[in-house]
Residue, then its C-alpha position, 0 to 999 in steps of 0.5 A: m463522495n469524497k475525495l480519493e486518498i491514494n497512499e503511495v507504497a512504492p518505495r517500500d512495498g515496490l522496492q522490498i523485493e527488488s534483486r537491485f539495492v536502489e541507494t538512499e539518495e535514489k529512493v530520497r529523489l523518488i520519494n520527493s519526487l512522490s511528493q509533489s505528485g499529491l499523493k496522500r501518504i507516502e509508504a517510505s520504507s520498512f524498519t524491519s530487521p535488515k537481514a529479512i528486507p535488506n533492501l530497506r536496511d537505509a529505511a532510517e536515512v532515508i526518511k530523515a533525508v525526505e523533503r516533508r511537504s504540508g499535507v503529504l504523510i510520511t508513513a513507515l511499517v513496523p513489525n514489532q516495538k523495537g521498529c516502532e521507537r526507531a522509526l518515533a525517531c525519524d518523526v513518521d507522520e503515520i506508524n503501519m502495523v500489519m498481522s495476518a488473518s490465517e494461521s499459516h501466513s502469520r507463521v510464515n510471515l511474522r513467525m507467529t500466531p494471529e494472537q501473538s501477533l496481535d498482543q506486539l501490536q497491542g504494545i506499539v499502539g500503547m507506544l503511540k500513545g500521546t504522541g500524534v501519530f497514526g497507527n494503522a494496522s494491515i490485515s494480510t490475506a483479507f481475500g485469500c491465503p495462498f495456503e489455506g484458501f478462502l478465509p471465513e468472512s466471520q474470520i476477517l470481521s474478527v480480527v477486524e473488531s479485535l484490532l479496534k479494540i486495542g485502539v489502532d486508528g485505521i486498518t487496511l484490507c489486505d489482498t496479499t497474493g491478488m486472490a480477489n475478485p470484485a464481486q468477494v471486494r464488494r460485500l466485504c467492504e460493504t459490511v465493514l463500512t456499515e459495521w464500523p462507519e467511522t472507521p477509517f478503512t483503506l484497501h491495498f489490492h496486489n495484481t496478480r492476476g490481472m483483477g487490480l482495478a476491477n478490485a478497486l473499482s468495486a471497493w469505490q462502488a461500495g464506499i471506499t475513498r482510501f487506496d494504496a498503489s504502487l508506483g510502476g505496479l511494482g511490489g510483491c510479498p517475499y513471504a506469500p507464493g504468488a505474489t506479484g507487484n502492487v495494483c499501479t497508481e498511475d493506472l489507478v489515478h488514470m482510471f478514477e480520473q477518466m470516470g470524474v473522480e477527484t484523486g488530488v492528483d497530478l498524473d502528469v507528475l506521476l508519470a514522470a515519476s514513474g518513468m523513473l523506475p525503470d533505470l531505478v531498479g534495472h528492469d521494466v515495470p507493469g505500469q501501463v499509461v505509463k507507456a501507452g499514454k493518457a487516453d486524451r493522447r493524439y496522434s497525427m494523422p498518417e501522410n498518405s490517409v485519405 
């Protein structure tokens, strides 16, 4: 099986809902630290309205200031063509677009129907033609909607097909509020890989109900090799009730490396970056390996042991 590609989303998905604004230079320092770990992509920010997501109001300043490292792609999320124009002006390597599979979440999150969202994404795809910038589309609520519950698989497949028809390069299936379970994940992943074997599919899990790593493992067993993850387990959707942090990057890398699956990520560098987070955001973070240490950690025997 091919080496995994781990895409880091903490600078965008992780910081967007924090109560504390992380200063621009600190964001840049975090991203520069992450870029030294061997991560394939780093979603550095989002070119959305500062009124909607004030924590990411410095998107252009951040992306222009980060050190570009060979082999590490800088990604930005864009909600519309104006955001795409701003992102392209910063020479991003990849654009991440978003639409929801469910009507209700689409109206709450994007203020439009899925059909209107698709039309808007088609305009963004048109802007990317000839630029060499990869256009990825993330499908929110692919594994369940907080308002409508679980969606028929056929509904998800229809959205995938529509996105590929308008010309997106890759697709991310998002478990927006952590509703997914491993059996469900495996079924959907096997279906999309069979139907569209040449399409790069990424899986984006939240750990709301403690099944993030189990779901990632199930997706990998189905043949998925691209995963989003967030340093320290930070993150959550501001428009999805009940959503908590993403699957933790260092915990995900640790799990796969312990299984002998190559991730291309230097876990020690990643753990050092994760250690920066509590001071950065002002609170403890959910990640486990940064607290417990790697599984090969060994302790000295107690002095009074027999």
